[in-house]
N, C-alpha and C positions, 0 to 999 in steps of 0.2 A: 828301849831307847835310852832310858836313864842309865842302865848298866853300860851300854856302849859309850854314852857321853862321858861317864866316869872313867872308863878305861882309856878312852881317847884323850881325855884331859891329862891323865897321869903320863901318858906317852908323849903327847904333843902340846901340852899346855892348853891355853884357851883356843888355839887354832884347831885343836882336836874336836872341841865342842861344835865349832862352826862347820867342820867337815861332816860330822855326824848329822848336824841339822840339814845340810844339803842332801844327804842320802835319805834322811827321814822325810824330807819335803817331797820326794818323788811319790810318796803314798799319802801322807797326811801331815798336818801341821800341829794338831792337837797335842800329840805326845811330846814333841820337842818344846812346845810352849809351856807345858806343865813342868818339864824338866828344867827349863831355863828359869822359870819363876821360882822353883824350889831352890835352885842354886843362888839366885839373887836374894831370896829370903834368908838363906842360911849364911851367906858370905858377905852380904851388905853391898855397899856402893862400889867396891873394887871390881865386882863382876857384872855390874849393870850394863856396861857398854857391850861386853861379850854376849850377855843374854839377849840384848836387843838386836845385836848383829846376827845371832843364831836364829832368832825368830824371823827376822827380816829375810835372811838367806833361805830358810825353809819355805817361807811364803812365796818368794820369787821363784824358786825351783818348782813349787807346787803349781803356780800359775802357768809356768812354761810347760809343765807336763800335761796339764789340762788342755792347754792350747794345742799341743801336738796331738793329743787324743781326739780333740774335736775334728782335726783334719783327717785322722785315720778312720774314724767311725762315721763321719758325716760328709757332706758335699763340700766343695771348696767354699761356697758361699757361707755355709754353716761354720766352717773353720775360721774364715775371715771375721765373721760377725762375733763369734765367741772370742777370738783373739783380741779384737778391738775392745770388747767389754772387759776382758781380763787385764788388758794393758791399762785401761783407765783405773781399774782397781789397784794395780801395781803402782802406778804413778801416785795415786792418793796415799797409799801406804808409805811410799818413799818420802812423800812430802811430810807426813806425820813424823817419820824418823828424823828428817832434817830439821823440822821445827823444834822437836824435843831435844835435839842434840845427841841422839843416839846414833 
C-alpha cells in the first residue's frame, strides 16, 4: 500500500493517496493508516488533511464492504443489523473528523 500510495501521489498529487486509500479500504484499513501516519510524520502539517481524508475514506469503504458482505453471507436480518451497527460506527468516525477539522 505504501508503494502504491507513493506512486499515486507522484502521478496524481494528494488525490492519488485518497484513491489508493479507497481501494485499500476494500480489504483493510491498517495498511493505509500506517502509510498516512508515516506521510504525516515525514511531511508535517501540509499533509495532515490528506492523511485524515485518506484514513476516513478507507474506513468508509471498509464499512460499506463489510455491510455488503453481511448481506451476501447472512440473512436479510443479519445484513440489516450489521449495516445499522456499522452505520453508527461510520457516523461516529465522521463526527470525530468534523470536530477535529480534518
